[in-house]
C-alpha positions as CSV (number, residue, x, y, z in Angstrom):
1,X,-32.5,-27.6,-4.7
2,X,-30.1,-27.0,-7.7
3,X,-26.5,-26.5,-6.8
4,X,-24.7,-23.3,-7.9
5,X,-20.5,-23.6,-8.5
6,X,-18.7,-22.7,-4.6
7,X,-17.2,-19.5,-5.4
8,X,-13.8,-20.5,-3.6
9,X,-12.9,-23.3,-1.4
10,X,-12.9,-24.6,2.3
11,X,-12.7,-21.3,4.3
12,X,-9.3,-21.0,6.7
13,X,-10.4,-18.7,9.6
14,X,-7.5,-20.1,11.6
15,X,-5.3,-17.4,12.1
16,X,-8.1,-14.8,12.0
17,X,-9.8,-13.4,15.1
18,X,-13.0,-14.2,13.3
19,X,-15.3,-17.5,15.2
20,X,-17.7,-18.9,12.9
21,X,-19.9,-21.6,14.6
22,X,-20.2,-25.4,13.0
23,X,-23.1,-27.5,12.2
24,X,-24.3,-31.4,12.8
25,X,-26.4,-32.9,10.5
26,X,-27.2,-36.1,12.2
27,X,-26.4,-39.5,10.1
28,X,-29.0,-41.7,12.1
29,X,-32.2,-42.8,11.1
30,X,-35.1,-41.0,10.9
31,X,-32.9,-39.0,8.5
32,X,-34.1,-35.2,8.1
33,X,-32.1,-34.1,5.2
34,X,-34.8,-30.9,5.5
35,X,-32.2,-29.3,7.7
36,X,-29.9,-29.0,5.3
37,X,-31.9,-25.8,3.7
38,X,-31.3,-24.0,7.3
39,X,-27.9,-25.0,8.0
40,X,-26.7,-24.1,4.6
41,X,-27.8,-20.2,5.0
42,X,-24.5,-18.4,5.6
43,X,-24.7,-18.8,9.2
44,X,-22.1,-21.8,9.4
45,X,-18.4,-22.5,8.5
46,X,-19.1,-26.0,7.8
47,X,-21.5,-28.9,8.7
48,X,-20.3,-31.7,10.2
49,X,-21.6,-35.0,10.0
50,X,-20.4,-38.1,12.5
51,X,-19.4,-41.5,11.2
52,X,-20.2,-44.3,13.6
53,X,-21.4,-48.1,13.6
54,X,-22.5,-47.6,17.7
55,X,-23.2,-44.7,19.7
56,X,-21.7,-44.2,22.9
57,X,-24.7,-45.0,24.8
58,X,-25.1,-48.9,26.7
59,X,-27.8,-50.7,25.7
60,X,-28.9,-51.8,29.2
61,X,-30.0,-48.2,30.0
62,X,-31.3,-47.4,26.3
63,X,-34.8,-48.5,27.9
64,X,-38.3,-47.0,29.4
65,X,-37.0,-47.7,32.7
66,X,-34.0,-44.9,32.2
67,X,-35.1,-42.4,29.7
68,X,-38.5,-41.6,27.5
69,X,-36.1,-41.1,24.9
70,X,-36.1,-44.6,24.3
71,X,-40.1,-44.3,23.6
72,X,-38.6,-42.5,20.3
73,X,-36.0,-44.7,19.0
74,X,-35.8,-48.3,19.8
75,X,-32.1,-47.6,19.4
76,X,-29.4,-45.4,19.8
77,X,-27.2,-47.3,17.6
78,X,-29.0,-47.0,14.1
79,X,-26.3,-44.9,12.4
80,X,-26.6,-44.3,9.0
81,X,-23.1,-44.3,6.8
82,X,-21.7,-40.9,7.2
83,X,-19.9,-40.6,3.8
84,X,-23.0,-42.0,1.7
85,X,-25.1,-39.1,4.1
86,X,-22.1,-36.7,3.2
87,X,-22.7,-37.1,-0.7
88,X,-26.2,-36.9,-0.4
89,X,-25.9,-33.4,1.2
90,X,-23.7,-32.3,-1.7
91,X,-25.9,-32.2,-3.9
92,X,-28.3,-30.5,-1.7
93,X,-26.3,-27.6,-0.3
94,X,-25.2,-25.0,-2.5
95,X,-22.4,-23.2,-0.3
96,X,-21.1,-24.3,3.0
97,X,-18.6,-27.2,3.0
98,X,-19.4,-30.5,4.4
99,X,-17.0,-32.3,6.6
100,X,-17.1,-36.2,8.3
101,X,-16.4,-35.8,11.5
102,X,-14.8,-38.7,11.6
103,X,-14.2,-41.1,9.3
104,X,-11.7,-44.0,10.7
105,X,-8.8,-45.6,8.4
106,X,-8.9,-48.8,9.8
107,X,-13.2,-49.9,8.9
108,X,-12.3,-48.2,5.2
109,X,-9.4,-49.0,3.0
110,X,-7.2,-45.6,2.7
111,X,-7.7,-46.3,-1.3
112,X,-11.4,-46.2,-0.9
113,X,-11.5,-43.0,1.3
114,X,-9.4,-41.9,-1.7
115,X,-11.6,-42.8,-4.3
116,X,-15.1,-41.7,-2.1
117,X,-13.1,-38.5,-0.6
118,X,-12.7,-37.0,-4.4
119,X,-16.4,-38.1,-5.6
120,X,-18.0,-36.6,-2.6
121,X,-15.4,-33.4,-3.3
122,X,-17.0,-33.3,-6.9
123,X,-20.9,-33.9,-5.9
124,X,-19.8,-30.5,-3.6
125,X,-18.1,-28.7,-6.5
126,X,-14.9,-28.5,-3.6
127,X,-16.8,-28.2,-0.6
128,X,-15.9,-31.3,0.8
129,X,-13.1,-31.9,3.4
130,X,-12.2,-35.6,4.8
131,X,-12.2,-35.6,8.3
132,X,-10.3,-38.7,9.2
133,X,-9.0,-40.2,13.5
134,X,-7.4,-43.4,14.5
135,X,-10.7,-44.8,15.4
136,X,-12.4,-46.3,18.0
137,X,-12.8,-49.6,19.6
138,X,-16.4,-49.6,19.7
139,X,-16.8,-49.0,16.0
140,X,-14.1,-51.7,15.1
141,X,-13.4,-54.6,17.5
142,X,-16.7,-55.8,17.4
143,X,-16.4,-56.0,13.9
144,X,-13.6,-58.2,13.5
145,X,-11.4,-55.2,12.5
146,X,-7.5,-55.3,13.5
147,X,-7.3,-52.1,15.4
148,X,-3.4,-53.2,16.6
149,X,-1.0,-50.4,16.3
150,X,-4.0,-47.7,15.1
151,X,-1.1,-44.8,15.0
152,X,0.8,-45.8,12.8
153,X,-1.9,-47.5,10.8
154,X,-3.4,-44.3,10.6
155,X,-0.2,-41.9,9.4
156,X,0.5,-44.9,7.3
157,X,-3.5,-44.4,5.4
158,X,-2.9,-40.3,5.0
159,X,0.7,-41.4,2.9
160,X,-1.6,-43.5,0.7
161,X,-4.4,-40.7,0.0
162,X,-1.9,-38.2,-0.7
163,X,-0.5,-41.1,-3.0
164,X,-3.1,-41.6,-4.9
165,X,-4.3,-38.0,-4.8
166,X,-1.1,-36.3,-6.2
167,X,0.0,-39.2,-8.5
168,X,-0.2,-39.4,-12.6
169,X,-0.3,-42.7,-13.3
170,X,0.2,-45.8,-11.6
171,X,1.8,-46.1,-8.3
172,X,3.4,-48.9,-6.0
173,X,4.0,-48.3,-2.2
174,X,5.2,-50.7,0.6
175,X,4.1,-50.1,3.7
176,X,3.8,-51.8,7.3
177,X,0.0,-52.0,6.7
178,X,-0.8,-51.3,2.8
179,X,0.5,-52.5,-0.4
180,X,0.0,-51.2,-3.7
181,X,1.0,-52.8,-7.1
182,X,0.4,-50.3,-10.0
183,X,-2.5,-49.2,-8.4
184,X,-3.9,-46.0,-10.0
185,X,-6.9,-43.6,-9.3
186,X,-7.1,-41.5,-12.3
187,X,-10.2,-39.3,-11.3
188,X,-8.7,-35.6,-10.8
189,X,-9.3,-33.7,-8.2
190,X,-12.5,-31.3,-8.5
191,X,-10.3,-28.3,-9.9
192,X,-7.2,-29.5,-9.6
193,X,-7.3,-29.1,-6.2
194,X,-7.4,-32.1,-3.5
195,X,-10.1,-32.5,-0.8
196,X,-8.9,-30.9,2.8
197,X,-8.1,-33.0,5.3
198,X,-8.9,-32.4,9.0
199,X,-8.1,-34.8,12.0
200,X,-9.3,-35.5,15.5
201,X,-6.5,-36.3,17.7
202,X,-5.3,-35.7,21.2
203,X,-2.3,-37.5,22.2
204,X,1.1,-36.8,21.7
205,X,1.7,-38.9,18.3
206,X,-1.2,-37.5,17.0
207,X,-1.3,-33.9,17.6
208,X,2.5,-34.2,15.5
209,X,0.8,-35.9,12.6
210,X,-1.6,-33.0,12.5
211,X,0.7,-30.6,12.5
212,X,2.8,-32.8,9.5
213,X,-0.5,-33.6,7.5
214,X,-3.6,-31.2,8.7
215,X,-5.6,-28.3,7.1
216,X,-7.9,-28.8,10.3
217,X,-8.4,-30.0,13.9
218,X,-10.4,-31.3,16.6
219,X,-9.4,-32.7,20.1
220,X,-11.6,-36.1,21.2
221,X,-11.8,-34.1,24.0
222,X,-10.1,-30.5,25.9
223,X,-11.3,-30.4,29.6
224,X,-10.0,-27.0,30.5
225,X,-8.7,-24.2,27.7
226,X,-5.5,-24.5,28.9
227,X,-5.8,-28.1,28.1
228,X,-7.3,-26.8,24.2
229,X,-4.4,-24.4,24.1
230,X,-1.4,-26.7,25.2
231,X,-2.3,-29.3,22.3
232,X,-2.4,-26.8,19.7
233,X,1.1,-25.1,20.9
234,X,2.3,-28.9,20.5
235,X,0.4,-28.7,16.6
236,X,1.8,-24.9,15.9
237,X,5.3,-26.7,17.1
238,X,5.1,-30.0,14.6
239,X,3.8,-27.8,11.7
240,X,6.9,-25.0,12.3
241,X,8.9,-28.5,11.9
242,X,7.6,-29.6,9.1
243,X,7.9,-26.4,7.3
244,X,4.6,-25.7,7.4
245,X,2.4,-23.0,8.1
246,X,0.7,-23.1,11.6
247,X,-2.0,-20.7,11.2
248,X,-3.0,-22.9,8.0
249,X,-4.6,-25.2,10.3
250,X,-8.1,-24.7,10.9
251,X,-8.4,-25.5,14.7
252,X,-11.9,-27.2,15.8
253,X,-13.6,-28.3,18.6
254,X,-17.1,-30.3,19.5
255,X,-17.4,-28.3,23.0
256,X,-20.5,-31.1,24.8
257,X,-22.1,-29.0,27.2
258,X,-24.9,-28.9,29.0
259,X,-27.5,-26.3,28.7
260,X,-30.8,-25.3,30.7
261,X,-33.3,-22.6,31.2
262,X,-32.0,-22.0,34.4
263,X,-30.7,-23.6,38.0
264,X,-33.4,-26.1,38.0
265,X,-33.6,-27.7,34.9
266,X,-30.1,-27.8,35.0
267,X,-30.2,-29.7,38.4
268,X,-32.6,-32.1,36.8
269,X,-30.9,-32.9,33.8
270,X,-27.3,-33.6,35.5
271,X,-29.7,-36.7,36.7
272,X,-30.8,-38.0,34.1
273,X,-28.9,-42.1,33.2
274,X,-27.7,-40.6,30.0
275,X,-26.6,-37.6,31.3
276,X,-24.5,-39.3,33.8
277,X,-23.6,-41.6,31.5
278,X,-21.3,-38.9,29.4
279,X,-18.5,-40.1,32.1
280,X,-18.1,-43.1,31.0
281,X,-16.3,-41.1,28.0
282,X,-13.9,-39.3,30.4
283,X,-11.0,-41.5,31.8
284,X,-10.4,-41.9,35.2
285,X,-7.0,-39.9,35.0
286,X,-8.9,-36.7,33.3
287,X,-11.3,-37.1,36.3
288,X,-9.1,-37.7,38.8
289,X,-7.5,-34.4,37.5
290,X,-10.5,-32.3,37.9
291,X,-10.6,-33.9,41.8
292,X,-13.0,-36.8,41.1
293,X,-12.3,-40.6,41.5
294,X,-13.7,-43.0,38.3
295,X,-16.8,-44.8,39.0
296,X,-15.8,-47.2,36.5
297,X,-12.3,-47.8,38.4
298,X,-8.6,-46.0,37.9
299,X,-8.1,-47.6,34.7
300,X,-10.9,-46.5,33.2
301,X,-9.8,-45.5,29.8
302,X,-13.1,-43.5,28.5
303,X,-14.5,-43.7,25.2
304,X,-11.8,-46.3,24.3
305,X,-13.3,-48.6,26.9
306,X,-16.6,-48.4,26.2
307,X,-18.8,-51.8,24.6
308,X,-22.1,-50.2,24.7
309,X,-23.5,-54.3,23.8
310,X,-21.3,-55.6,26.8
311,X,-21.7,-52.8,29.7
312,X,-24.3,-55.0,31.6
313,X,-27.7,-53.7,33.4
314,X,-26.2,-54.6,36.7
315,X,-22.9,-52.7,35.9
316,X,-24.4,-49.7,34.8
317,X,-26.9,-49.3,37.7
318,X,-24.2,-49.7,39.7
319,X,-21.8,-47.2,37.9
320,X,-24.8,-44.9,37.8
321,X,-25.3,-45.1,41.7
322,X,-21.6,-43.7,41.9
323,X,-21.6,-40.6,39.7
324,X,-21.3,-37.2,41.3
325,X,-23.5,-34.8,40.2
326,X,-20.0,-32.3,40.9
327,X,-18.3,-34.7,38.6
328,X,-20.2,-34.5,35.9
329,X,-20.2,-30.8,36.0
330,X,-16.7,-30.6,36.9
331,X,-16.3,-32.1,33.2
332,X,-18.8,-30.3,31.2
333,X,-19.3,-26.8,30.2
334,X,-23.4,-25.8,32.0
335,X,-25.5,-23.4,32.2
336,X,-27.8,-21.3,30.7
337,X,-26.9,-20.5,26.8
338,X,-25.7,-17.5,27.5
339,X,-23.4,-18.9,30.5
340,X,-22.2,-21.6,28.2
341,X,-21.4,-19.1,25.4
342,X,-18.7,-17.1,27.9
343,X,-17.3,-20.5,28.2
344,X,-16.8,-21.2,25.1
345,X,-15.2,-17.9,24.6
346,X,-12.2,-19.1,26.9
347,X,-11.9,-21.6,24.7
348,X,-11.8,-19.1,21.6
349,X,-9.2,-17.0,24.0
350,X,-7.3,-20.2,23.9
351,X,-6.9,-20.4,19.6
352,X,-10.3,-21.9,19.1
353,X,-11.9,-20.5,15.6
354,X,-14.8,-23.2,14.4
355,X,-16.8,-24.5,17.6
356,X,-19.7,-27.0,17.5
357,X,-21.5,-26.3,20.6
358,X,-23.4,-29.8,21.1
359,X,-26.4,-29.7,24.1
360,X,-25.6,-33.3,25.9
361,X,-28.6,-31.7,27.6
362,X,-31.1,-32.9,25.0
363,X,-29.9,-36.5,26.6
364,X,-31.8,-35.8,29.6
365,X,-35.3,-36.5,28.4
366,X,-37.6,-35.7,25.1
367,X,-39.1,-32.6,26.8
368,X,-34.9,-31.4,27.1
369,X,-34.6,-32.4,23.6
370,X,-37.2,-30.2,22.2
371,X,-35.9,-27.5,23.8
372,X,-32.2,-28.1,22.9
373,X,-32.1,-26.7,19.1
374,X,-33.5,-23.2,20.3
375,X,-30.8,-23.2,23.3
376,X,-27.7,-23.6,20.8
377,X,-29.1,-21.4,18.6
378,X,-28.9,-18.6,21.2
379,X,-25.5,-19.8,22.7
380,X,-24.3,-19.5,19.3
381,X,-25.3,-16.0,18.5
382,X,-24.1,-14.9,22.1
383,X,-20.6,-16.4,21.2
384,X,-20.7,-14.9,18.2
385,X,-21.5,-11.2,19.9
386,X,-19.0,-11.8,22.5
387,X,-16.4,-12.0,19.4
388,X,-17.2,-8.9,17.8
389,X,-19.5,-10.5,15.1
390,X,-23.3,-9.7,14.6
391,X,-26.6,-12.3,13.5
């Protein structure tokens, strides 16, 4: 496929009534780039590429004893570099923006990120979005990176990236975490416009940074439409204080859900060990707010406490025994594709404009994984119909 110049930049639809779903390109082995032709058809607002070292599923239950998915892949952690895959996707697509979701600013120095983002944006002819976040311990701590003061480090990294993109000639910088001495990045942005920056954020300080710096936003978790609306309002207040247009920030969300053909299928899905393990990503405080005690204890912080290699079989088996299926259903939108679309519509009413419907039901096993793509497609079609669009 020969790429043509992209007619325009990454679409911002935050202030419009338009809603358009995003697509995921898996960045794990086996890598299937043949799906890009379908994803680049115009159906999707953007194509999002995860960037991980490891997944959230504990090694101890990625075995045939707990899931037949382990017969298809020897490990859940066969991740490729998200930026490198984005570069490949850039030359194999023609129209749809490509977004990292998200790259952390701990494992990569901001000067390297600045150069890589410009490189991919040239390959994509102006369609690349640098999606960044402050990081997750599972991708950082086991590898010896310094994960202290991640939010302060993150904001300083953004300063360095912007400084290098905007500079005309060598620059100096003396920060708390980074130092530049006569550093230069003379590669000009594609068509003199730097890539957009989207930020993954949920905490108060990170939401404030989104309002001051970002072109787009995902929360790490939004457990109700009201929660999503509250976070978006905080971003808009921050943008107002910074003299920015809040409507220029595109509101996105990776909506984890469980999709089943009927109630019987959903009942089977929610009992699957890997589906129950989703609660490892949920904090005790969040689950308590939904009316349940967390199986990992009252101090569990969610994905920040996950280390797939050290969560022993004994601890996970005990966790699984304690999981109440009702707790999973309370935390995750669920139902048929049409029912899930109606739930996602409530987030649209709260301000969401670019949803990615992620069916966690695929983790219930090979049979459910085979049906997942069609279920998501149906949910997307129904959501677009509910929002006044057509497919």
